[in-house]
N, C-alpha and C positions, 0 to 999 in steps of 0.2 A: 629090306635090303636097301644098299648105300646108295645113294644118289650121286652123281658127280654133275655139277655144273661147269658150262664152257667156260674157259678162260676169258676175262674181260677184254674188250677189242683195245688195240693198241694204238691211241692216238697223237702219238708222237709224231712228230714231222718225219718226211723221208728223204735220204740223201742216196742220190745215183753215183756210184763210183767205176769209174772205166779203169780197165787193166787188159789192153786187148792182144798183150804180147804173148810171151814164153811163160813156160811154168817157173821158172827162177823167178821172172816180173811179179806173178800173182804171189809168191813165197815172201818177196820184200815186201809186197804190200798186205799181208797178212796182220802185222800189229797193228796198222792202222785200222782194219777192217775190224779188230777186236776191240780196240779202243772206242771206234765211231759206234758202235753195236750197243755201249751202254748208254748212248745218250739220244739215239735217233732209230729210226727203222732204214737199215741198209739193203741197197740192190746192189750188185756187182754183176757188171757186162763182161764178161770174159771167154776165153776158149773154154771147151766142155771139160777139159782137161782139169780145170780148176776145183771142180766139184768132189774129190776126195779130199783137198787140203782145206776147203769150206768146213767139210764133213767133220773133220777132225779138231779145226782150231777153232770155227764160228759158225756153228750149223745155224745158229740165229740169222744167218746173212742169206738175203735170197739171189740165187744165181741165174741170171738169163745169159745162158750159153749163145755164143754167137762167133763165128770165126770172121772176123772183119777180112776183105779181099784185099785189102792192103799191107797185109801181114805177110802175103805169102813170099817164099823165097825168090820167084823169078814171076813173071808177068803181072806183077800185081796191079798194073794200071792198064791191061787189058778190058778197057771199060764195058765191052758188049758180053763179057763172060762174069760180071760182076751178079751176085745173087740179089736183084733189084726187089724181087718178091718178098724175099724174106729180111731185107733191108727195111724195106716200107712196113712190114709186120712188126719187126723190131721198134721203130720209131712210133706206130701207132700205139704199142703196149705200154712203151715208157712215157708216153703222154697221158695215157690213163692212168697213170700212179700219181700225177701232179706232183713231183719232186720239188721241195723246198728248196734246194740246192744239189749241184753236181761238181763232181771233183775230178781231176787226171792231176797225178803227179807228173806226166810225160810233157815236154815242151813241144806237143805235135797239134799242129793246126787241124787236123784229122779229127783228133779227140775232140777239139774246143767246137768244131761245126757239129759232131755229133751230140756234144750236149746242149748244144744252140737249137738243134733239130728238135730234141727229146722235151725241150719248154722248161730245163732248170731255172727257178727264177733266181738263184744265186749261181753264178758260174764261176768256181774258182779254178786257177789253174796259171801256169808260167807261159807266157805269149811268143810266140816265134811268127816270124815271118807274116806279119800283119794280123795276126790272129788276137791282138789285143780287141780289136770291135767285137769279138766274140764272146768276151769275158768281162765279167762287172765286177771280178775282184780278181784283178792282174797281181802275180806276185814276181817280187824279185828273186832272182834264183841264189839259192842258200853258195855261201862260201865253199863248203864241202860238197866237191862233186859226186858224191855217192847218193845213187837214186832215193836210198833211204832216208838222207837228208831232204829229199824233196817233199815226201811224204809228211817229215815232219814239220817242215814249213807250212804245208798246206792244213795239218791238224791245229797247229799256233793259229793260223787265219781263222779258223772256226770255231776257235777258243777253246783247244785242248791241248795239254801237254803230252807228248809220244816220247816217253824215253828209251833210251837203245835199251835191247836185250838183255838180262845179266843172268844167263843159265847156270845153275849149280853145276860143280865140276865133277867130272866122269874120270874113274881111276882105273877102270879093269883094262882088260887086254884084247878087246875085241875091235876088230877094224874091218870096214866095208870098205870095199874098193870097186867104183864106178867107171867103166871103160868108155862108155857111150856118150856122145853128144850128136845133136840134132845136125851140125853142120861140120864138114871137113876142115874147115880150118879152127875148129876146137877140138879136134881130136888127136891127141897123143896115142902113137901106134900102140896096140894090145898088147904085142909080144913083150913091151917094154915094162906094160902093167904088169905083166905075170913075172919078167925078172924082178920088180919091186916086192910082189908078193912072195916070191922065193925068199929074197933078204930079210923078210918081216917074219915069217916063219922062224928062220933060223935064229932070228932074234928073240924069239918065244913070243911071238904075237900070234893070236888066231884069226886068220884072214878069210873074209868072205868076197869073192870075186864076182860082179855082175857086170852086166851090159845092158842092152835096149831089150832084151829078150827075157830081162827078169820079171816077166809077169807084169799085172794090171797095177795102176799106180797105185791104189790101196796097200797092196800086197809090197811094194816096194817102199812105203812109208813105213809098214810095220817093221820090216827088216832093218831101215836105217834107225829105226829107235832103240832095236839092241844096241847099236855100234858105240862103241868109246870114242872111237878115231873115224873120218872120212877123208879119201883119196879120190880125186876124179879130176874130171876137164874142167874147164870154167861152162857148167851148164846146170839145169833145173834141178836133179838130185843133189847136188853141192848145197844149195839154197836151201831145199827141203830139209836136209841132214841140218844146217843151222838152224832152220826155224825149230826142229826138234830138242835143241841143244847140245848137239855134237860139233865138237871143235873140227874144222875143215882145213885139209891140204890140198890146193888148186894149183893144175898147172894150167897157165893160160898164155895163149899165143897172140890173137888178134886182136884182143880189145885192152884198154888199160884198166888194171886191176882196181885201182882207185874209184873208178866209177860202179863197180858191179860184184865185187869180191862178196862172199859170203856172208851174212852179218852176223858175226860172233866173235867174242873178244878175243878167242884164242885164233881165229882163222888165220893161216899163213899160207903163200903161194911162191911159186917160182914163174917168172914171167918170161915171155919168149924172147927171140933174139932182137935187136933192132931191123926195124925195115921203114921204108921211106914212105911207103902207103899204110901205115898204121895210123889209127884204128880203120879198120876194112871193111867194116860191117857186114862179114859174113862173105866178101866176096875176094878172091885171090887173085892176084895177076900174073902169077907162076903157075907151075904146072903142079906144085904142091905147097902146102902152106909152110915154107922153111922155119918160120917165125916158131912154130909148135915144134915142128919135125926136127930141127936143129938141138933141140932139149937132149941130153943124153940121160941115159940111165944114171951114171956116176953123178952126174949133177943135181938131180934129183934126189938120189941117196944122199947124197950130202948135206943138202939142206932139210931133208926129210928127217933124217935120223937127228939131226940137231933138235928140231921141233917136237920129235917123240921125247925128246930128253928132258 
């Protein structure tokens, strides 16, 4: 009978990584996680939705699911409603892992306080609002404003080179359109996406139209992996598509695209009309988000058709 010996224990140092926000933010962190896992044992604290992404791209990374109360869209500082017992259990579990280092690519004092409370010996991050005192390796912000540049800077501080992804070209005629987004300020009207889909089908493209009812995230990932192009809002599915190597076209309203556009060398976008309140962090001062709803189907089709060509 063949016997199987257990794998040898992993004595590499532990690294704590924080990315507590949305699906797109986790997708932008995946290249860093893949790189880090080659050198150290990695634990990611993120929302539960990160699990399918880790399973697909870096299953060796441990996920500790946690929905930080300060990431809520509204009422984030109603402290009496915070899950204090869950937060205490989280910190206890992190301290028991005895992390050699902890890192966050977000200039957020709340991340830095969490890293310090978790007991990370080396705390790497980008200070803001007095949080330098919580970091013992405070990094200067990179010249490029994109979030991925922050991950590259953090990787370099740990001694690793993190290159930008260079996916293989896609030459097929499959397009996936996703019409959803978590916040209204990021949603271009669905009926305009349907008009774009009709134009594409007339031009010979095979179109799959999805929204937030498209099923579980692992099912969405499987569908996005079949695409040759992706069209959607400034939302998580576009970042996941880019992570899968799919060129993306994004309709962006309230946020500057140079900060968060999907990470693909062929990524393109159309930006919403000017507004004195941009970037507005998902809160709109008007009855509707004119910055995105004022983008016409004709304007999108003109830009999109040039990109597809």
